[in-house]
Every structure is written in C-alpha cells, then in structure tokens.
C-alpha positions as CSV (number, residue, x, y, z in Angstrom):
1,M,-3.1,3.4,-4.7
2,R,0.6,3.8,-4.6
3,R,4.1,2.5,-4.0
4,K,4.5,-0.8,-2.2
5,H,5.9,-1.4,1.3
6,R,7.9,-4.6,1.7
7,T,5.4,-6.8,3.5
8,P,4.3,-10.0,1.7
9,W,0.9,-8.8,0.7
10,V,1.5,-5.1,0.1
11,L,4.0,-6.1,-2.6
12,T,1.0,-6.6,-4.9
13,I,-1.4,-3.9,-3.9
14,S,0.0,-0.4,-3.9
15,L,-1.9,1.2,-6.7
16,A,0.3,3.2,-8.1
17,G,4.5,0.1,-20.1
18,L,2.9,2.9,-22.0
19,L,-0.5,4.5,-21.2
20,S,-2.6,6.2,-23.8
21,V,-4.3,9.5,-23.4
22,V,-6.6,10.4,-26.3
23,P,-8.4,13.7,-26.3
24,L,-12.1,13.5,-27.1
25,Q,-13.4,15.2,-30.2
26,G,-14.1,18.8,-29.1
27,Q,-11.7,18.4,-26.2
28,V,-12.0,22.0,-25.0
29,Q,-15.6,22.9,-24.3
30,N,-16.9,26.4,-24.3
31,D,-19.6,25.6,-21.7
32,G,-17.6,23.4,-19.4
33,P,-14.2,21.9,-18.5
34,Q,-12.1,20.4,-21.3
35,E,-12.4,16.6,-21.5
36,V,-9.5,14.3,-21.9
37,L,-10.0,10.5,-22.2
38,V,-7.2,8.3,-20.9
39,R,-7.0,4.7,-22.1
40,T,-4.8,2.4,-20.0
41,R,-3.4,-1.0,-20.8
42,D,-0.6,-3.3,-19.6
43,Y,1.6,-1.1,-19.5
44,Q,0.5,1.8,-21.8
45,F,-0.9,5.3,-21.9
46,D,-2.0,7.1,-25.1
47,A,-1.9,10.8,-24.5
48,P,-2.0,14.2,-26.2
49,E,1.3,15.9,-25.9
50,V,-0.3,19.2,-25.0
51,I,-3.6,20.3,-23.4
52,R,-4.8,23.5,-21.9
53,S,-4.7,24.7,-18.3
54,G,-7.8,25.2,-16.1
55,P,-10.7,23.0,-15.2
56,T,-10.3,19.5,-16.8
57,H,-12.5,16.4,-16.8
58,L,-10.0,13.6,-16.9
59,R,-11.5,10.3,-17.8
60,L,-9.9,6.8,-17.4
61,L,-11.0,3.9,-19.5
62,N,-9.1,0.8,-18.4
63,E,-8.6,-1.7,-21.2
64,G,-6.6,-3.9,-18.7
65,P,-6.5,-6.7,-17.8
66,D,-4.6,-5.5,-14.7
67,F,-5.8,-2.6,-12.5
68,H,-4.6,0.8,-13.6
69,H,-5.0,4.4,-12.5
70,V,-3.8,7.9,-13.5
71,W,-1.6,9.5,-11.0
72,L,-0.8,13.0,-12.3
73,V,2.4,14.7,-11.1
74,R,3.4,18.3,-11.8
75,L,7.1,18.7,-12.3
76,L,9.0,21.7,-11.0
77,D,12.5,23.2,-11.5
78,G,12.7,22.2,-15.2
79,K,12.5,18.5,-14.3
80,T,11.0,16.0,-16.9
81,A,9.2,12.7,-17.0
82,D,12.6,11.1,-17.7
83,D,14.0,12.6,-14.5
84,L,11.0,11.1,-12.6
85,M,11.6,7.7,-14.2
86,A,15.3,7.8,-13.3
87,H,14.3,8.7,-9.7
88,F,12.2,5.5,-9.3
89,A,14.8,3.4,-11.2
90,E,17.1,4.0,-8.2
91,G,14.5,2.7,-5.7
92,E,11.0,3.1,-4.3
93,G,11.5,6.0,-1.9
94,P,9.1,9.0,-1.6
95,M,8.2,11.3,-4.4
96,P,11.0,13.8,-5.0
97,S,10.5,17.4,-3.7
98,W,10.3,18.7,-7.3
99,A,7.2,16.5,-8.1
100,V,3.8,17.6,-6.8
101,D,1.0,15.1,-6.6
102,E,-2.1,16.5,-8.3
103,G,-4.5,13.5,-8.2
104,G,-6.4,11.9,-11.0
105,P,-8.9,9.1,-11.5
106,N,-8.3,6.0,-9.4
107,T,-8.7,2.5,-10.8
108,P,-12.0,1.0,-12.1
109,G,-12.8,-2.4,-10.8
110,R,-13.0,-4.2,-14.2
111,P,-11.4,-3.9,-17.6
112,G,-13.7,-1.9,-19.9
113,E,-14.9,0.2,-17.0
114,E,-14.4,4.0,-16.6
115,T,-13.7,6.4,-13.8
116,S,-13.2,10.1,-13.9
117,V,-12.4,13.2,-11.9
118,Y,-12.4,17.0,-12.4
119,L,-9.3,18.9,-11.5
120,N,-7.7,22.3,-12.0
121,L,-4.5,22.1,-14.1
122,K,-1.9,24.8,-13.8
123,P,0.4,25.5,-16.8
124,G,3.6,23.5,-16.7
125,S,5.2,20.1,-17.3
126,Y,3.5,17.0,-15.9
127,A,3.9,13.2,-15.9
128,M,1.1,10.6,-15.9
129,I,2.2,7.6,-14.0
130,C,0.7,4.3,-12.7
131,V,2.2,3.0,-9.5
132,I,0.3,-0.2,-9.1
133,P,2.7,-3.2,-8.8
134,A,2.6,-5.8,-11.6
135,A,1.1,-9.2,-10.7
136,T,3.9,-10.9,-12.5
137,D,7.0,-9.5,-10.7
138,G,5.8,-7.0,-8.1
139,L,7.5,-4.1,-9.9
140,L,5.5,-0.8,-10.1
141,H,3.8,-0.3,-13.5
142,L,5.9,2.9,-13.6
143,Q,9.0,0.7,-13.6
144,H,7.6,-1.2,-16.6
145,G,7.5,2.1,-18.4
146,M,4.0,3.2,-17.6
147,I,4.7,7.0,-17.6
148,R,3.6,9.7,-20.1
149,P,4.9,13.3,-20.3
150,L,2.2,16.0,-20.6
151,T,2.6,19.7,-21.2
152,V,-0.2,22.0,-20.0
153,E,-0.2,25.4,-21.8
154,A,-1.9,28.5,-20.4
155,A,-5.5,28.8,-21.6
156,V,-6.8,32.0,-23.1
157,G,-10.1,33.5,-21.9
158,E,-12.4,32.9,-18.9
159,P,-12.0,29.5,-17.2
160,A,-14.8,27.0,-17.2
161,T,-16.6,26.2,-14.0
162,F,-16.6,23.0,-12.0
163,P,-19.7,20.9,-11.3
164,E,-21.2,21.8,-8.0
165,A,-20.5,19.3,-5.2
166,D,-23.2,18.2,-2.8
167,I,-20.7,16.4,-0.5
168,H,-17.2,17.4,0.7
169,M,-14.7,14.8,1.7
170,I,-11.6,15.8,3.7
171,L,-8.5,13.7,3.7
172,D,-6.2,14.0,6.7
173,D,-3.8,12.0,8.9
174,Y,-5.3,9.4,8.9
175,S,-9.0,9.9,8.3
176,F,-11.8,10.5,5.8
177,G,-14.2,13.3,6.8
178,L,-17.6,13.5,5.0
179,S,-19.7,16.6,5.2
180,K,-22.9,14.5,5.3
181,V,-24.2,11.0,5.1
182,I,-24.1,9.5,1.6
183,T,-27.6,8.4,0.5
184,P,-28.6,6.2,-2.5
185,G,-28.3,8.0,-5.9
186,R,-25.9,10.1,-7.8
187,H,-23.5,12.4,-5.8
188,T,-20.8,14.8,-6.8
189,I,-18.0,14.8,-4.2
190,R,-15.3,17.4,-3.7
191,V,-12.2,15.5,-2.3
192,E,-9.6,17.8,-0.6
193,N,-6.3,16.9,1.1
194,R,-5.6,19.0,4.2
195,A,-2.7,16.9,5.5
196,A,1.0,17.8,5.0
197,Q,1.6,14.5,3.3
198,P,-0.2,13.1,0.2
199,H,-3.4,11.1,0.5
200,E,-5.8,9.3,-1.9
201,V,-9.2,7.7,-1.7
202,V,-10.1,4.3,-3.1
203,I,-13.9,3.7,-3.0
204,V,-15.0,0.1,-2.7
205,R,-18.5,-1.4,-2.7
206,L,-18.3,-4.4,-0.4
207,A,-19.9,-7.7,-1.1
208,E,-22.6,-8.8,1.3
209,G,-21.1,-9.8,4.6
210,K,-17.6,-8.7,3.7
211,T,-15.4,-6.0,5.4
212,A,-12.7,-3.6,4.4
213,Q,-10.2,-6.0,5.9
214,D,-11.5,-8.8,3.7
215,Y,-10.9,-6.6,0.7
216,L,-7.4,-5.6,1.8
217,Q,-6.5,-9.2,2.3
218,W,-7.8,-10.1,-1.2
219,V,-6.2,-7.3,-3.1
220,G,-2.9,-8.1,-1.4
221,T,-2.9,-11.8,-2.2
222,S,-4.9,-13.7,-4.9
223,R,-6.9,-11.0,-6.6
224,E,-8.9,-13.8,-8.1
225,A,-12.1,-12.3,-9.6
226,E,-14.4,-15.1,-8.4
227,A,-13.3,-14.6,-4.8
228,E,-13.5,-10.7,-4.9
229,P,-15.0,-9.4,-1.6
230,G,-15.8,-6.0,-3.1
231,R,-15.7,-3.9,-6.2
232,M,-13.6,-0.8,-6.8
233,L,-15.6,2.1,-8.0
234,G,-12.8,4.6,-8.5
235,G,-11.8,7.5,-6.4
236,V,-8.9,10.0,-6.4
237,T,-5.2,9.2,-6.7
238,G,-2.6,11.0,-4.5
239,M,-2.9,14.7,-3.9
240,A,-0.5,17.1,-2.1
241,Q,-1.7,19.3,0.7
242,G,-4.3,21.8,-0.5
243,G,-5.2,19.9,-3.6
244,F,-8.7,18.9,-4.6
245,N,-10.4,16.7,-7.2
246,I,-14.1,16.3,-7.8
247,L,-15.8,13.1,-8.8
248,T,-19.4,11.9,-9.5
249,L,-20.6,8.5,-8.5
250,D,-23.8,6.6,-8.4
251,F,-24.3,4.9,-5.0
252,Q,-26.6,1.9,-4.6
253,P,-27.8,0.7,-1.2
254,G,-25.1,-1.4,0.5
255,R,-21.9,-1.2,2.5
256,Y,-18.8,0.7,1.3
257,A,-15.2,1.2,2.3
258,L,-12.8,4.2,1.8
259,L,-9.1,3.2,1.7
260,C,-5.8,5.0,1.4
261,F,-2.8,3.0,0.1
262,V,-0.2,5.9,0.0
263,P,2.9,5.0,2.0
264,D,3.5,7.1,5.1
265,A,6.1,9.9,5.1
266,G,7.3,8.6,8.4
267,D,7.6,4.8,8.3
268,G,6.7,3.9,4.7
269,M,3.7,1.8,5.8
270,P,0.5,2.3,3.7
271,H,-1.9,4.7,5.3
272,F,-4.6,2.1,5.8
273,M,-2.2,0.4,8.3
274,H,-2.3,3.7,10.2
275,G,-6.1,3.4,10.4
276,M,-7.0,5.3,7.2
277,V,-9.9,2.9,6.5
278,Q,-13.6,3.7,6.9
279,E,-16.7,1.7,6.3
280,F,-20.2,3.2,5.8
281,D,-23.7,2.2,4.8
282,V,-25.7,3.7,2.0
283,G,-29.5,3.5,2.4
C-alpha cells in the first residue's frame, strides 16, 4: 500500500525509521535466485549495502508491531536515497520521474510473519522504502526515516531461473485479471502491471461474513486486532508499467479480496476508490 490521500480514514492506511535487510547465509545460490531476508521494525530496515543483479528472492520478516512492507525503487540519473527522502520531505506528491517502482513483498498480517516475492533486479542504485502511515501521527514511515539505500552490481555468469507460475495476474486501470480460478492449495502467481501508472496488490483473506469494504473501513480507522475483518497475506508493492513480481501463497478455502492502495496519477485517490477491489472464493 502507498501514500495517503487526505480523507479521514485514508490518512492511516496507505501502505507505503530504519529497516534492516540481512542477507541469508549463502545469499547467492548456484541453483536458484539469490535470497535476501529483510527484517522490518518501527521504523527500521537492516540491509546489505550491495547485492547482485538478476533473479532475487526477496523475503520480508516483519518484527513490527506496525504493518510494514518493502517498496523497492530504482533510482535513475545519478539520484540517491537522500534525494528521494528530500523529495518526500517537501510533500506527498507522486514518485519523481527518476524513481522507478520495482515492487517487493507487501505487508504480512501479523508481527513475526513473513511474505516474499521473486523479482529481477537490474544493476544500479535503489532505495527500499515503506510508505505506510504511522498510527501515531499519520506521517509515512518513510518520513520517519524508513528508507535504505541499496546498490545492485552486475552479476557474472548465467542468471538463475524463476519458479514457474501456474497463475498469471494482470494489474490494469483499475482491475485485477486472473488467468484461472484460484483453488485450494499452494499456487505460484506471476503479477504483472500493464497500466501506464503503478499498481500493487494486497491479498486479504476475509473473515466469515465480512467483505472487502469491511476490511477497508477497519484498516482506515481502528486497526484493532480483535475486530479485524480479514487477514493480510502479503502481495506485491507498487510496480511500474511492464514490471513483474512472482509470489507463492497457500490458499485455504474461504473468501478473499484483492486491493490496490496506490494513489491515482490523475486525482490522487487510492485505486480501490476507482474500483480496484475484487473479491473471490477459494474452494
């Protein structure tokens, strides 16, 4: 989820300190994508300064207690993470033209839980950010210092392969397209953005009798755990046109919702207010 729009309840929901990104032992695998573990706290990242380009399994372990995600941005024209921080210090407008949204793992539903995505990293300078507003003051976590520079160096040798997806999800203005019905069990989903503006997907398993609108109301107001009308399972943070991430999830029978919180390029309203909300049943 991403930057807030100034309506009373969206002030607390746009999922955009220091985060910590810690590479796993044996970070670069000979037989698969490199693995990088990201530990998030209020408001922290721990991260390696340098990783290799190519297929990457980016894992997020939220040590909370607030929601956190990893929104990965590739910086062009010699810009740095400090430049991005300065841009948002001046306001909450759109991402600058020299910052390209690359995606990343969206927020887990509970502290101590993990989400992950596979993505293809090009060589260059990046910033990891979290653009969820703080429950205390409504400021984006980024504005509390939750940003981490990352350098991606060109890898040597043949690139690893991605896991094979059995479902494709297409993000567009303002819809989620699924290549087939999601059934109970484990699925690998390739998420691709075909729209000119960035989109994300937040995947929620709804509580019995609850709807996506119930969840949106809850996440924008109290966020009290005992009243939670659903459970975030992760998803993919904002991606620019043509970008893709791959995620693997276990789906139990029940009702689910797909949501996009990215503010619209035209009016700044979150995309779910333009109808980018979809419910579906599993099993």
